[in-house]
C-alpha positions as CSV (number, residue, x, y, z in Angstrom):
1,M,-0.2,-0.2,0.4
2,T,2.9,2.8,0.4
3,S,4.1,3.9,-2.6
4,S,7.9,4.8,-3.4
5,V,8.9,8.4,-3.7
6,L,8.9,8.5,-7.6
7,T,7.1,5.8,-9.8
8,P,7.8,5.7,-13.8
9,P,4.4,7.2,-15.5
10,S,2.2,4.2,-16.5
11,G,1.3,5.9,-19.7
12,T,-2.2,7.1,-18.9
13,D,-3.3,10.2,-17.1
14,T,-5.8,9.3,-15.3
15,P,-6.9,10.2,-11.7
16,P,-6.7,8.2,-8.3
17,E,-9.6,6.7,-7.1
18,Q,-10.7,8.6,-4.4
19,P,-11.2,6.6,-1.3
20,R,-14.9,7.4,-0.1
21,G,-15.4,8.5,3.5
22,T,-17.3,6.9,6.0
23,G,-18.2,9.5,8.4
24,R,-18.0,8.9,12.0
25,A,-22.0,7.4,13.0
26,V,-22.3,3.4,12.5
27,P,-25.5,3.8,10.6
28,A,-28.1,2.0,11.9
29,G,-30.4,0.7,8.9
30,A,-33.5,2.0,8.3
31,F,-36.5,0.1,9.8
32,R,-39.7,-0.1,7.9
33,P,-43.1,-1.5,9.7
34,R,-43.6,-2.9,6.0
35,A,-41.2,-5.4,6.3
36,L,-42.6,-7.4,8.6
37,L,-45.8,-8.0,6.7
38,E,-43.2,-8.9,3.7
39,A,-41.3,-11.0,6.2
40,L,-44.5,-12.7,7.2
41,P,-44.7,-15.6,4.7
42,L,-40.9,-16.5,5.3
43,A,-41.5,-16.6,9.2
44,L,-44.7,-19.2,8.9
45,R,-42.3,-21.6,6.9
46,K,-40.0,-21.6,9.6
47,F,-42.6,-22.9,11.8
48,D,-41.2,-26.1,10.5
49,P,-40.0,-28.1,14.0
50,R,-36.7,-28.8,12.3
51,V,-36.1,-24.9,11.9
52,Q,-37.3,-24.3,15.4
53,L,-34.6,-26.9,16.8
54,R,-31.7,-24.8,15.3
55,N,-33.1,-22.4,18.6
56,P,-32.9,-24.4,21.9
57,V,-35.1,-21.8,24.0
58,M,-37.6,-21.2,20.6
59,F,-38.1,-24.5,20.1
60,V,-39.0,-25.1,23.9
61,V,-41.9,-22.4,23.4
62,W,-42.4,-24.2,19.8
63,V,-43.4,-27.8,22.0
64,G,-45.1,-25.4,25.0
65,S,-47.2,-24.0,22.4
66,V,-48.3,-27.5,21.1
67,V,-49.0,-28.3,25.1
68,V,-51.2,-25.8,25.5
69,T,-53.4,-26.1,22.1
70,V,-54.1,-30.1,22.9
71,A,-54.6,-29.0,26.4
72,A,-57.5,-26.6,25.1
73,I,-59.0,-28.6,22.6
74,V,-58.7,-31.5,25.2
75,D,-60.2,-29.1,28.1
76,P,-61.3,-26.0,26.3
77,S,-61.6,-22.6,28.0
78,V,-61.2,-19.2,26.7
79,F,-58.4,-18.9,29.5
80,A,-56.4,-22.1,27.7
81,W,-56.9,-21.1,24.2
82,L,-55.9,-16.9,24.8
83,V,-52.4,-18.5,26.2
84,A,-52.2,-21.1,23.3
85,V,-52.7,-18.4,20.6
86,W,-50.2,-15.9,22.6
87,L,-47.5,-18.5,22.7
88,W,-47.8,-19.1,18.8
89,F,-47.8,-15.6,18.1
90,T,-44.3,-15.7,20.7
91,V,-42.8,-18.1,17.9
92,L,-44.2,-16.5,15.2
93,F,-42.8,-13.2,16.0
94,A,-39.6,-14.7,16.7
95,N,-39.3,-16.4,13.0
96,L,-40.4,-12.6,11.6
97,A,-37.2,-11.3,13.7
98,E,-35.2,-13.6,11.9
99,S,-37.1,-13.4,8.9
100,V,-36.8,-9.7,8.5
101,A,-32.5,-9.8,9.2
102,E,-33.0,-12.1,6.1
103,G,-35.0,-10.0,3.9
104,R,-33.2,-6.9,4.3
105,G,-30.1,-8.6,2.2
106,K,-33.3,-9.2,-0.5
107,A,-32.9,-6.3,-2.7
108,Q,-29.8,-6.6,-2.9
109,A,-29.7,-9.7,-4.1
110,D,-31.9,-9.4,-7.0
111,A,-30.0,-6.5,-7.5
112,L,-26.5,-8.8,-7.8
113,R,-28.1,-10.9,-9.1
114,R,-29.5,-8.7,-12.5
115,T,-26.0,-8.7,-13.1
116,R,-25.7,-12.2,-14.3
117,T,-27.0,-11.6,-17.3
118,G,-26.5,-13.9,-20.5
119,T,-22.8,-12.6,-21.3
120,V,-20.6,-13.5,-24.2
121,A,-17.2,-14.5,-23.3
122,R,-15.0,-14.0,-26.7
123,R,-11.6,-16.0,-26.3
124,E,-8.5,-15.0,-27.5
125,D,-9.0,-16.9,-30.5
126,G,-12.0,-15.5,-31.7
127,T,-14.3,-17.6,-30.5
128,E,-17.5,-16.8,-28.6
129,V,-18.7,-18.8,-25.7
130,P,-21.4,-18.2,-23.2
131,A,-19.7,-17.2,-19.9
132,T,-21.1,-20.2,-18.2
133,E,-18.3,-22.2,-20.4
134,L,-15.6,-20.8,-18.5
135,R,-13.0,-22.2,-16.9
136,P,-10.0,-21.2,-14.4
137,G,-7.5,-20.1,-16.5
138,D,-9.0,-19.2,-19.8
139,R,-8.1,-15.9,-21.6
140,V,-10.6,-13.9,-22.8
141,V,-10.5,-10.6,-24.4
142,V,-13.3,-7.6,-23.2
143,E,-13.5,-4.4,-25.3
144,A,-15.3,-1.3,-24.2
145,G,-18.8,-0.9,-24.5
146,M,-18.4,-5.5,-23.1
147,T,-19.4,-6.8,-19.9
148,I,-17.1,-9.0,-17.9
149,P,-18.1,-12.6,-18.0
150,G,-16.6,-13.7,-15.3
151,D,-14.2,-13.0,-12.1
152,G,-10.4,-12.5,-13.4
153,D,-6.9,-10.6,-13.7
154,V,-6.3,-8.3,-16.5
155,V,-2.9,-10.1,-18.0
156,E,-2.9,-7.4,-20.6
157,G,-3.6,-3.6,-20.8
158,I,-5.0,-1.0,-19.2
159,A,-8.9,0.0,-19.2
160,T,-11.2,1.9,-16.9
161,V,-14.0,0.2,-15.8
162,D,-17.6,0.6,-14.7
163,E,-18.4,-1.4,-11.1
164,S,-21.3,0.4,-10.3
165,A,-23.4,-2.8,-10.8
166,I,-21.4,-4.1,-7.9
167,T,-20.2,-1.2,-5.7
168,G,-22.9,1.5,-6.2
169,E,-20.5,3.7,-7.2
170,S,-21.0,5.8,-10.4
171,A,-17.2,7.0,-10.6
172,P,-14.9,4.7,-13.0
173,V,-12.1,3.2,-12.2
174,V,-8.9,1.7,-13.7
175,R,-8.0,-2.0,-13.5
176,E,-4.6,-2.6,-15.9
177,S,-2.4,-5.8,-15.6
178,G,1.2,-6.5,-13.6
179,G,0.0,-4.4,-10.6
180,D,-2.1,-4.5,-7.5
181,R,-5.6,-2.4,-9.2
182,S,-6.0,-6.1,-11.7
183,A,-8.9,-7.7,-10.7
184,V,-11.8,-7.7,-12.3
185,T,-15.6,-8.7,-11.6
186,G,-17.8,-10.6,-13.7
187,G,-20.9,-8.2,-14.4
188,T,-19.2,-5.1,-15.0
189,T,-18.5,-2.8,-17.4
190,V,-15.4,-2.0,-19.6
191,L,-15.9,1.8,-20.6
192,S,-12.7,2.4,-22.9
193,D,-9.5,0.2,-24.3
194,R,-9.2,-3.4,-24.3
195,I,-8.0,-5.7,-21.6
196,V,-7.1,-9.8,-21.8
197,V,-8.5,-11.1,-19.0
198,A,-7.2,-14.4,-17.5
199,V,-10.6,-15.9,-15.4
200,T,-9.8,-17.2,-11.7
201,A,-13.8,-18.4,-11.1
202,K,-15.5,-21.4,-11.7
203,P,-18.9,-21.4,-12.8
204,G,-21.7,-20.7,-9.7
205,E,-18.3,-19.5,-7.3
206,S,-17.9,-15.9,-8.4
207,F,-17.7,-12.9,-6.6
208,V,-20.9,-12.2,-7.2
209,D,-22.4,-15.3,-6.4
210,R,-20.9,-15.6,-2.9
211,M,-21.9,-12.1,-2.1
212,I,-25.5,-13.1,-3.1
213,A,-25.2,-16.0,-0.7
214,L,-24.0,-14.1,1.8
215,V,-26.4,-11.1,1.7
216,E,-29.1,-13.5,2.0
217,G,-27.6,-15.3,4.6
218,A,-27.5,-18.8,3.9
219,Q,-24.4,-19.2,4.5
220,R,-23.8,-17.7,7.8
221,Q,-22.8,-19.7,10.7
222,K,-23.2,-19.0,14.2
223,T,-20.1,-17.4,16.5
224,P,-18.2,-18.5,19.3
225,N,-19.8,-15.8,21.0
226,E,-23.1,-16.5,19.7
227,I,-22.6,-20.4,20.2
228,A,-21.3,-19.9,23.5
229,L,-24.4,-17.6,24.1
230,S,-27.0,-19.9,22.9
231,I,-25.3,-22.1,25.1
232,L,-25.6,-20.6,28.1
233,L,-29.5,-19.2,27.3
234,S,-30.0,-23.1,26.3
235,A,-28.4,-24.1,30.2
236,L,-31.2,-21.1,31.3
237,T,-33.9,-23.1,29.6
238,I,-32.9,-26.5,31.1
239,V,-32.3,-25.2,34.7
240,F,-36.3,-23.3,34.4
241,L,-37.5,-26.5,33.2
242,L,-36.2,-28.6,35.8
243,A,-37.5,-25.6,38.6
244,V,-41.0,-26.1,36.5
245,V,-41.9,-29.7,36.3
246,T,-40.8,-30.0,40.2
247,L,-42.7,-27.7,41.3
248,Q,-45.6,-29.6,40.4
249,P,-45.0,-31.8,42.8
250,I,-45.0,-29.5,45.4
251,A,-48.2,-27.8,44.4
252,V,-49.9,-30.8,44.6
253,Y,-48.3,-31.9,47.9
254,S,-49.5,-28.5,49.0
255,G,-53.1,-28.5,48.1
256,S,-52.8,-26.5,45.3
257,P,-52.3,-28.4,41.9
258,Q,-51.0,-26.1,38.9
259,T,-52.8,-27.2,35.4
260,L,-50.6,-28.0,32.6
261,V,-51.2,-24.4,30.2
262,V,-50.3,-22.3,33.7
263,L,-47.1,-24.3,33.9
264,V,-46.4,-24.1,30.6
265,A,-47.0,-20.1,30.8
266,L,-44.9,-20.1,33.9
267,L,-41.9,-21.6,32.0
268,V,-42.1,-19.5,28.8
269,C,-42.2,-16.1,30.6
270,L,-39.2,-17.6,32.8
271,I,-36.6,-18.5,30.3
272,P,-35.0,-16.1,28.1
273,T,-37.2,-16.2,24.9
274,T,-36.3,-12.0,24.4
275,I,-32.6,-12.7,23.7
276,G,-33.5,-15.6,22.7
277,A,-35.7,-14.9,19.7
278,L,-33.3,-12.1,18.6
279,L,-30.1,-13.6,19.2
280,S,-30.4,-14.5,15.1
281,A,-31.4,-11.2,13.6
282,I,-28.7,-9.2,15.9
283,G,-25.7,-11.0,13.9
284,I,-27.4,-11.3,10.7
285,A,-28.0,-7.1,10.8
286,G,-24.5,-6.9,11.7
287,M,-23.5,-8.4,8.4
288,D,-26.4,-5.6,6.6
289,R,-24.7,-2.9,8.4
290,L,-21.6,-3.9,6.6
291,V,-23.2,-4.8,3.2
292,Q,-24.6,-1.0,3.8
293,R,-20.7,0.2,4.3
294,N,-20.2,-1.5,0.7
295,V,-18.3,-4.1,2.9
296,L,-18.3,-7.7,2.0
297,A,-17.9,-10.2,4.7
298,T,-17.0,-13.8,4.2
299,S,-19.1,-14.9,8.1
300,G,-20.5,-13.4,10.6
301,R,-17.0,-14.4,12.2
302,A,-15.4,-12.2,10.6
303,V,-18.1,-9.2,11.7
304,E,-17.8,-10.5,15.2
305,A,-14.0,-10.8,15.6
306,A,-13.9,-6.7,14.4
307,G,-15.8,-6.1,17.1
308,D,-13.2,-8.1,19.8
309,V,-10.0,-6.5,17.7
310,S,-7.6,-4.7,20.0
311,T,-4.4,-4.2,17.3
312,L,-5.3,-2.3,14.2
313,L,-2.5,-2.4,11.4
314,L,-2.9,0.8,9.1
315,D,-1.1,1.8,5.8
316,K,0.1,5.8,6.1
317,T,-0.4,6.4,2.5
318,G,-3.9,6.9,1.5
319,T,-5.2,5.7,5.1
320,I,-3.6,8.0,7.4
321,T,-2.3,10.5,4.8
322,Y,-4.1,11.4,1.1
323,G,-1.5,9.9,-0.3
324,N,-0.6,11.4,-3.0
325,R,2.7,14.2,-1.7
326,R,3.2,17.7,-3.2
327,A,6.1,19.5,-3.3
328,T,5.9,22.5,-0.9
329,A,9.2,24.4,-1.0
330,L,12.6,24.3,-2.4
331,H,15.8,24.8,-0.3
332,A,18.6,26.1,-2.7
333,V,22.5,25.0,-1.8
334,G,24.8,26.5,-3.5
335,V,22.8,28.1,-7.2
336,P,19.9,30.8,-6.6
337,D,16.8,29.4,-5.9
338,G,16.1,30.0,-9.9
339,E,18.6,28.3,-10.9
340,L,17.3,24.8,-8.5
341,A,13.8,25.5,-9.9
342,R,15.2,25.0,-13.3
343,L,16.9,21.9,-12.5
344,A,13.8,20.7,-10.8
345,R,11.4,21.3,-13.5
346,L,13.4,19.7,-15.8
347,A,14.0,16.5,-13.9
348,S,10.1,16.6,-13.7
349,L,8.9,17.2,-16.7
350,A,8.5,13.2,-17.8
351,D,7.3,12.8,-14.3
352,G,3.8,11.7,-14.8
353,T,3.4,10.9,-11.3
354,P,1.6,12.9,-8.8
355,E,4.5,14.3,-7.1
356,G,6.4,15.3,-10.3
357,R,4.0,17.2,-11.9
358,S,3.7,19.4,-8.2
359,V,7.0,19.9,-9.3
360,V,6.7,21.4,-12.0
361,E,3.2,22.8,-10.6
362,L,5.1,24.7,-7.5
363,C,8.2,26.0,-10.4
364,A,5.3,27.7,-12.7
365,E,3.7,29.1,-9.5
366,R,6.4,30.7,-7.2
367,F,9.4,31.2,-10.1
368,G,7.0,31.9,-13.3
369,L,8.6,28.8,-15.0
370,P,6.3,27.0,-18.3
371,A,4.7,24.1,-17.3
372,E,4.6,22.3,-20.3
373,A,7.8,21.1,-22.4
374,S,9.4,23.0,-24.9
375,A,9.9,21.9,-28.2
376,E,13.6,21.1,-27.5
377,E,13.0,20.0,-24.1
378,A,10.0,17.5,-25.7
379,R,12.8,15.8,-27.7
380,A,15.2,14.8,-24.4
381,E,15.4,11.3,-23.3
382,F,13.6,10.7,-20.3
383,V,15.4,8.6,-17.1
384,P,12.7,6.9,-15.3
385,F,12.6,6.3,-11.6
386,S,13.8,2.9,-10.9
387,A,14.4,1.0,-7.6
388,T,17.7,0.3,-8.3
389,T,18.8,4.2,-9.2
390,R,16.0,5.7,-6.8
391,M,16.6,8.4,-9.5
392,S,14.8,10.0,-12.0
393,G,15.2,12.9,-14.3
394,V,16.2,13.5,-18.0
395,D,19.3,13.7,-20.6
396,L,19.3,17.1,-23.3
397,A,21.1,17.5,-25.4
398,G,24.2,20.7,-25.0
399,P,24.6,23.4,-27.6
400,D,28.2,22.0,-27.9
401,G,27.6,18.9,-28.1
402,T,27.8,17.6,-24.7
403,T,25.2,16.3,-22.8
404,L,23.5,17.6,-20.2
405,A,22.1,14.8,-17.4
406,V,19.5,16.7,-14.9
407,R,18.8,14.2,-12.3
408,K,16.0,14.0,-8.8
409,G,15.5,11.7,-6.3
410,A,16.5,10.1,-2.7
411,V,19.9,11.8,-1.3
412,A,22.0,9.6,-0.6
413,S,21.2,7.9,-4.6
414,V,22.0,11.5,-6.4
415,L,25.1,13.1,-4.1
416,A,26.5,9.6,-5.1
417,W,25.4,9.7,-8.8
418,L,27.0,13.6,-8.4
419,D,30.6,11.9,-6.6
420,E,30.5,9.8,-9.3
421,H,30.8,12.1,-12.6
422,G,33.4,15.3,-10.6
423,G,31.7,15.8,-7.2
424,V,30.4,18.9,-5.5
425,D,32.0,20.5,-2.6
426,P,31.5,18.5,0.9
427,A,30.4,21.5,2.8
428,A,27.2,21.8,0.3
429,Q,26.4,17.8,0.6
430,E,26.8,18.4,4.3
431,R,24.2,21.6,4.1
432,V,21.7,19.0,2.1
433,R,21.9,16.5,4.4
434,T,21.0,18.7,7.0
435,I,18.4,20.2,5.5
436,A,16.9,16.4,3.8
437,G,16.9,15.7,8.2
438,E,14.9,19.0,9.0
439,I,12.5,18.0,6.5
440,S,12.4,14.5,7.2
441,G,11.8,15.5,11.3
442,R,8.7,17.5,9.5
443,G,7.1,14.4,8.5
444,G,7.8,15.6,5.0
445,T,10.3,13.7,2.2
446,P,13.6,15.2,0.9
447,L,14.5,14.9,-2.8
448,V,17.8,16.1,-3.7
449,S,17.9,17.7,-7.5
450,G,21.8,18.1,-9.2
451,Q,23.3,17.6,-13.1
452,V,26.1,17.3,-14.6
453,S,27.7,18.4,-17.4
454,G,30.6,17.5,-19.5
455,A,32.7,16.6,-16.8
456,T,31.1,19.5,-13.9
457,A,28.7,18.4,-11.3
458,T,26.8,20.9,-9.5
459,L,24.2,20.8,-7.0
460,G,21.1,22.4,-6.7
461,G,19.5,22.0,-3.0
462,A,16.5,19.8,-2.0
463,I,13.0,19.4,-3.1
464,E,10.4,19.3,0.0
465,L,7.5,17.1,-0.7
466,S,4.9,16.9,2.2
467,D,2.1,14.2,2.8
468,V,-1.1,16.0,4.5
469,V,-2.5,13.7,7.5
470,K,-6.5,13.3,7.1
471,P,-8.2,15.6,9.0
472,G,-10.2,13.9,11.9
473,I,-8.3,10.8,12.0
474,A,-5.8,12.0,15.2
475,E,-9.6,12.1,16.9
476,R,-10.7,8.8,15.5
477,F,-7.2,7.4,16.7
478,A,-8.1,9.1,20.1
479,D,-11.8,7.3,20.1
480,L,-10.3,3.5,19.1
481,R,-7.6,4.2,22.0
482,A,-10.3,5.1,24.7
483,M,-11.9,1.7,23.0
484,G,-8.4,0.4,24.6
485,I,-7.4,-0.8,20.8
486,R,-4.1,0.0,19.8
487,T,-3.2,1.5,16.3
488,V,0.0,0.6,14.4
489,M,0.8,2.7,11.2
490,V,2.8,0.8,8.4
491,T,4.6,2.5,6.5
492,G,7.9,2.3,4.1
493,D,9.2,6.0,4.8
494,N,12.2,6.3,6.7
495,P,12.1,6.2,10.8
496,V,12.3,10.1,11.3
497,T,9.5,10.6,7.7
498,A,7.1,7.8,10.3
499,R,7.4,9.2,12.8
500,A,7.1,12.2,12.3
501,I,3.3,11.4,10.8
502,G,3.2,9.1,13.1
503,D,2.7,11.9,15.9
504,Q,1.1,14.0,13.9
505,A,-1.8,11.3,13.5
506,G,-1.6,10.9,16.9
507,V,-1.0,6.6,16.3
508,D,0.8,4.3,19.1
509,E,3.2,2.8,17.6
510,V,4.9,3.5,13.8
511,L,7.1,0.5,11.8
512,A,8.7,1.8,9.3
513,E,10.5,0.5,6.2
514,A,8.1,-2.1,6.3
515,T,8.4,-5.2,4.3
516,P,5.4,-7.8,3.4
517,E,7.8,-9.9,6.1
518,D,7.7,-7.1,8.7
519,K,3.6,-7.2,8.7
520,L,3.6,-10.7,9.0
521,A,6.0,-10.8,11.8
522,L,4.2,-8.0,13.7
523,I,0.9,-9.4,13.0
524,R,2.1,-12.8,15.0
525,R,4.2,-10.5,17.7
526,E,0.6,-9.6,18.3
527,Q,-1.5,-12.2,18.1
528,R,1.2,-14.0,20.6
529,G,0.3,-11.2,23.0
530,G,-3.3,-12.3,23.3
531,R,-4.1,-9.4,20.9
532,L,-6.6,-9.7,17.9
533,V,-5.2,-7.9,15.3
534,A,-7.1,-6.2,12.0
535,M,-5.5,-4.6,9.0
536,T,-6.2,-3.7,4.8
537,G,-4.3,-4.9,2.1
538,D,-4.3,-4.8,-1.7
539,G,-1.4,-6.8,-3.3
540,T,-0.5,-10.3,-3.8
541,N,2.3,-9.6,-1.1
542,D,-0.4,-8.8,1.3
543,A,-2.1,-11.9,1.3
544,P,0.1,-13.7,3.5
545,A,-0.7,-11.0,6.4
546,L,-4.7,-10.7,5.5
547,A,-4.7,-14.7,6.0
548,Q,-2.9,-14.6,9.6
549,A,-4.7,-11.5,10.5
550,D,-7.7,-12.1,13.0
551,V,-9.8,-9.3,10.7
552,G,-8.2,-8.7,6.6
553,V,-9.9,-6.2,4.9
554,A,-8.5,-6.5,1.2
555,M,-9.5,-3.6,-1.3
556,N,-12.0,-5.2,-4.0
557,T,-9.0,-2.9,-6.6
558,G,-6.8,-5.7,-5.1
559,T,-5.2,-9.1,-6.7
560,T,-7.6,-12.0,-6.6
561,A,-5.0,-13.4,-4.4
562,A,-5.5,-10.8,-1.6
563,K,-9.2,-11.2,-2.1
564,E,-8.8,-14.9,-1.2
565,A,-7.3,-14.0,1.8
566,G,-8.9,-11.7,3.6
567,S,-11.9,-12.4,5.6
568,M,-13.6,-9.3,3.6
569,V,-13.3,-7.1,0.8
570,D,-14.0,-3.7,0.5
571,L,-16.5,-3.1,-2.7
572,D,-15.3,0.9,-2.1
573,S,-11.7,0.1,-1.7
574,D,-11.1,2.8,0.8
575,P,-8.5,2.1,3.6
576,T,-9.7,4.4,5.9
577,K,-12.8,2.5,6.0
578,L,-10.7,-0.3,8.8
579,I,-11.9,2.0,11.2
580,G,-15.7,1.7,10.7
581,I,-15.4,-1.8,10.1
582,V,-14.3,-2.1,14.1
583,E,-17.4,0.0,15.3
584,V,-19.8,-2.0,13.4
585,G,-18.2,-4.9,15.1
586,K,-17.8,-3.5,18.4
587,Q,-21.5,-1.7,17.7
588,L,-23.0,-5.9,16.9
589,L,-21.3,-7.4,20.3
590,V,-22.5,-4.4,22.2
591,T,-26.1,-4.9,20.9
592,R,-26.6,-8.5,21.8
593,G,-24.9,-7.5,25.4
594,A,-27.5,-4.8,25.9
595,L,-30.4,-7.0,25.2
596,T,-29.1,-9.8,26.9
597,T,-29.0,-7.6,30.0
598,F,-32.7,-6.8,28.8
599,S,-33.7,-10.2,28.5
600,V,-32.6,-11.6,31.9
601,A,-34.0,-8.8,33.9
602,N,-37.4,-8.5,32.0
603,D,-37.5,-12.9,33.5
604,L,-36.7,-11.7,36.6
605,A,-39.4,-8.8,36.3
606,K,-41.6,-11.0,35.7
607,Y,-41.6,-13.4,39.0
608,F,-43.7,-10.8,40.3
609,A,-46.8,-10.7,37.6
610,I,-46.9,-15.1,38.1
611,L,-45.9,-16.1,41.1
612,P,-47.8,-14.6,43.5
613,A,-50.7,-15.3,40.9
614,M,-50.5,-19.3,41.1
615,F,-49.9,-19.4,45.2
616,A,-51.7,-16.7,46.3
617,A,-55.0,-18.1,46.9
618,L,-52.8,-21.2,49.6
619,Y,-50.2,-18.4,50.7
620,P,-52.4,-14.9,51.1
621,Q,-48.9,-13.7,52.5
622,L,-47.7,-13.9,48.9
623,G,-50.2,-11.1,48.4
624,L,-47.7,-8.8,49.0
625,L,-45.9,-9.9,46.1
626,N,-48.3,-9.0,44.1
627,V,-47.0,-5.0,43.6
628,M,-48.3,-4.9,39.8
629,G,-51.8,-5.0,41.0
630,L,-52.4,-7.3,38.8
631,A,-56.5,-8.4,39.0
632,T,-56.9,-12.3,38.9
633,P,-54.8,-15.2,38.8
634,E,-55.5,-15.8,35.2
635,S,-55.6,-12.2,34.0
636,A,-52.1,-12.2,35.0
637,I,-50.6,-15.0,34.0
638,L,-52.3,-13.9,30.6
639,S,-50.8,-10.6,31.0
640,A,-47.4,-12.0,31.0
641,V,-47.3,-14.0,28.3
642,V,-48.6,-11.3,26.2
643,F,-45.9,-8.9,27.6
644,N,-43.6,-11.9,26.3
645,A,-44.7,-12.0,23.0
646,L,-44.9,-7.9,22.5
647,I,-41.8,-7.2,23.4
648,I,-40.2,-9.1,20.9
649,I,-41.7,-7.4,18.5
650,A,-40.7,-4.3,20.0
651,L,-37.4,-4.9,20.2
652,I,-37.0,-6.0,16.6
653,P,-35.9,-2.2,15.3
654,L,-33.5,-2.0,18.2
655,A,-32.0,-5.4,16.9
656,L,-31.4,-4.5,13.3
657,R,-30.4,-1.5,14.1
658,G,-28.4,-1.9,16.8
659,V,-27.3,0.2,19.9
660,R,-26.1,3.2,19.8
661,F,-21.8,2.6,19.5
662,R,-19.9,5.1,21.9
663,P,-16.4,5.1,21.8
664,V,-15.8,4.6,25.3
665,S,-13.9,1.7,27.5
666,S,-15.9,-1.6,28.2
667,E,-16.0,-0.6,31.4
668,Q,-18.1,2.4,30.8
669,M,-19.9,0.2,28.3
670,L,-21.2,-2.0,30.8
671,R,-22.1,0.5,33.6
672,R,-23.8,1.8,30.6
673,N,-25.7,-1.0,29.7
674,L,-26.4,-2.0,32.6
675,L,-28.3,1.5,33.8
676,I,-30.1,1.3,30.8
677,Y,-31.1,-2.2,29.4
678,G,-30.5,-3.8,33.0
679,L,-32.8,-1.3,34.9
680,G,-34.8,-0.6,31.9
681,G,-35.8,-4.4,31.4
682,V,-37.0,-4.7,35.1
683,V,-38.0,-1.4,35.3
684,V,-40.6,-1.6,31.5
685,P,-42.5,-5.1,32.8
686,F,-43.9,-3.5,35.9
687,L,-45.3,-0.5,33.8
688,A,-46.2,-2.7,30.6
689,I,-47.8,-5.6,32.5
690,P,-50.0,-3.4,34.8
691,L,-51.5,-1.9,31.1
692,I,-52.0,-5.3,29.8
693,D,-53.9,-6.4,32.7
694,L,-56.1,-3.2,31.8
695,V,-57.1,-4.8,28.9
696,V,-57.6,-8.4,29.8
697,R,-59.4,-8.5,32.9
698,L,-62.2,-6.7,30.7
699,I,-62.2,-10.4,28.7
700,P,-65.6,-12.8,30.0
701,G,-64.0,-15.4,31.8
702,I,-61.1,-14.1,32.2
703,G,-61.7,-10.7,35.0
C-alpha cells in the first residue's frame, strides 16, 4: 500500500481512485414496519420443527405451544385458548425477527442477480462462448462497451471499468495488468480500451455468487461468542424447565395443583425468550450494516472478530494521509533559487506521478517557469525511476554536443551520482543532508536535484514533499484508544519521516521501512500477546498478512490473491474504512450484550406477576408480592404471556439498527448497559404488564 518516492508514469494520465468517506457514526439501517408484513410468509415457513430445533429456547416455546393447544382442545376454556394463541404469537414474532433480518439483504441480492446476464465471452482466438462455460485459466478479450464475463485478473492492457453494478459507485475505476489493481469482477463493464482477462473463478463460485449467498444469510454460521451465548441460554432453559417440573409435585402436596397451561405459561415467561428470539437477527443485522458500507464479510465470525480487535494495522499512504505527496518548498544549496527551480522542473517534466507534476506546478507558480515542455525539451530522453537507482530525470543534448544530465531523487543516490561525475563541494553536501534531516523531522520527504554537464557536477538543493494527514484522523485514533485499541502505522518511509507523521496522526506505534515479512511478523507478535489484529491490503504481497490477521480487509481494486486471503472485501477500496468496520463489530457485540441484559432483567421482573398469581390462594401472604396490582391469577398469567410476546416485536427495530455505539472503554460501556438495559429490563414489565392487565381483565372468563 505504500508508494515509492517516484514511480514511472503509467502512460495514461488518469486520476487516482478517491476514497469514500465513512463518517463517524455507525449506520443504523432503516427499519420499515412494512418489512414485518413482507417477511410474514418466510416467518410462517419457519414454524417447521426442524427449523425451530436450531434454536433450543424457541424450540421449547414451540413445544409448549403445541402442549397448551392440545390441552385447550381437551379441556377448552377462554384462558387456555388465549394462552395458546399468544404462545404461538411468541414463536411467530421470533420467526419474524430473523426473517426481517434475512429479508434486508434480498433487495441487494436481487440487484446482484441482475448483473448475471447471459454474457458472451470472446476468447483470445476469436471464438465466442457463453460465460457459464468459462473455467479457471481461460483468457478472454474484453473491449469498450463489453461486459466482463467472469472474475479474473487483467493480464494484458489497461482500461477504465464501470463497477457500479457491484459497488453502487458511478465513478469509473482503472484496471491494468501487472499491478495491485488487476482484479476484475464478472458483471462489470469496460468503458474504454481493451484488456485480456485470465478467469479465476468457476461457474457458480464467482464473487457475485458469493455476495448473493452471504447477503441473503444462506452461508451465515454462528460465531464462537454466539454459540457460547446459545449454550448459556440453553442451560438456563434447562434449569427453569427442571424447576417448573418439580414445582407441580410441591403444588400437589400443598393442595394447590396447577394446570398444564399455567405451568407452560410460567416456563415460557421465565426462560430467556427475548434474547433467544432476537439472537440470530442481531448477527444477521451486523453483517447487513457492513453491506450498507459496501463491505462484504465472508462470515459472521469476521464481523464479530472486528468487534474484539485490539490492534489495528493501518497503512500511512491513503489511510492516515491523502497519499499524494506534493512539492511544497525548494531549498537551494550553493546556487540561486531560480537555478534549483530550473533543475527541479527539468527533472520532473516527464514524470507523470502526482509528485512529479506537483514539482512542475510549484516551479511555475513561484518562479514563473513554463508548465509545459518546449519543443527541444520534449525531445529529451526521459530516465525513469527505478528501485535500484532511486532517481529519475532527463538527458538533454547541449549546444556544444555534450549531454546535460539532470536528476532528482533520494538524497544518498543523487549525491553518489554527482560524486561519480566529478563531485561537488563537501560543505554543500553536508548542508543538503542537514536540510533533508529537517524536512524528514517535519514529516516531509526530501528529494535532491542536481546536474552533470560534461565533467562538471552541480548540486542544486533539496525539494520538500509533504504528505498531508487527513483531517479528523487524530480524533478517531483517540476514540480507538479510549476503547483500548492500539493503532500501528505501517509505512515504507524512513523511521524519522514515519515517526513525524505518526506523531501528527496520534498513532500508538510506527513500523517504518516495512516489508511484507515485517507486517506478518508484527501480526504474529501481537497475536502471541493475546491480541486480535485487523489490517487492510490490496496486493499479492499482502496476502500472507491478510490471511494471518484476525480481520483482513482486502480492497476490491486489489489482486485476486488478496481478496481470497482476506476475511472481508471493501467494494469501495477505501483503507480508512477499517476503522468503521471495527465500530460495526463493536456495535454488534454491544447490541447483543445489551439485549441479553434486558432479557434476563425482564425474566426477573415477571416473577412478580406469575408466582403470586399461582400461589396467592394457598398462601395469602404472597399477595404482598403482587406489587403490580394484577386483577386475578388468570389475568396476571395471561398478561405476562402477552407481554412476553409483544416485547419481542417491540425490540426487533433495535436488534436490526443496533444499540447506539459510543467510543468508550469496556467498563464504561458495561455500566451504561446495566443502567439503561438492566434497569430498563426491570422497570418496563412493571409498567407494561399492569396496562395489559387492564385490557385482559375485560375479557369474559378472565377478569
